[in-house]
C-alpha positions, 0 to 999 in steps of 0.5 A: 680840115674840112668834113667827112661827107657821105651820101645815102639814097633811101626811099628815093631821097638823097641824104647828104651827111657831113661829119667832123674829122677830129676833136679840134673841129668840135664846137662846145655844144658838140664837144659836150654831147660827145663827152656825155655819150662816151661817158654814159654808154659802152663804145658801140652804143656811144658811137651810134648815138654820136653818129645819130647826133651829128646826122640830125637823125633819130631811130624811130623803129628797128626792123629786120635788117633796117631801121625807120629813121627821122632825119632833119634836113634843109627841107624839113623832117624826113622819114626814111628806112636805112639798112644796118649797112647804111648805119654802120657806114655812117659810124665809120666816119666817127671812129676817131671819137673812140681815141683821145687824139693829139689835140687837147680840148676843154669845156669852156666853163665848169661850175662858173669857172673858166679853164686855164690855157688848154695847152698850158701856155702861160701856166706855171710849171708847178701847176703842170707838175701838180696836174701830172702827179694827180693824173699819175695818181689816178692811173695807179689808185683809180681814186676819182678824187685825183681827177677832181683835184685836177679839175680844181687846178684846170678850172681856176678862173671865175667866170665874169657875169655882167650881173655880178657886183665888182666887189671881189665877192666872186674872186674866189670860187668854191672848190669843185667837190664832185664831177658828173661823169662827162665832166670827169671824162672831159678832164681826164681825157684832156690831160691824156690828149695833152700828154700825147701833144707834149710827147710830140712837141718834146720828144726827147724829154718824154721818151726818157721819162715815160720809160721809167717803169719803177720810178715813182711819181715823186721821184720823177717830179724831183728829177725834173726839178733837179734837172732845171735847178742844177741841184741848187735848191735856192732856185727851186721857187723860181723854177716852179714859177716859170712858164710850163712850155719854157720849162719843158723846152729846157728839159727837152734840150737837156734830154737831147744833150744827155742822149748825144753825150751817151751816143758819143761815149759809145764811139 
């Protein structure tokens, strides 16, 4: 894992910068900051602001080809002049924030709610299907309410506070009706990361389903359920209640078997 390291010598001072290498390395404070910048600015501006955040640095004054910066170091606050090349070199270490990546990350809390497992371990298959329907629905319609519905599914557990009375009053949290830009971005990006993660874990199944093109969301959902029930509608309730990973493992195996059969028929 580790961190990217970069040394800059400015004004006779040696500055050592350390940057995280992936989404997986971010703590909650860092994750929120990155999400806020990415949701508020264009990519170039967001990348610069994220770089300054991790470098504990602020640009005080821009000059011709240089910038007067203040940096928080182990020895205290330091003022230095950095060239545009120095700043550009620093941003190169954080280019990865511009891509979702393959490791799903979630904010630990949203409106007094805790999230379900970020990899959907222990989460019913029905929840995964609902999340996927809302995600695909947003991609087609760009209706933000679809992502709000995703947030309600993901952040479904109340946060237990020491000062809350244990009388069941907070067992059901109010619905989330609106998301701030960074919260919206967080939920949508998490599911994008999850889809990529699943496509690596269950490559046979996702290779078959993601090439459908004209297949509707409802058709795709029904096809998944039929594959698991074998067409027996009496088993549907049971299938929807099983663990998401167990369901996807079975679907992946069935997709592999179907591909093997297809190849054998060509011989």
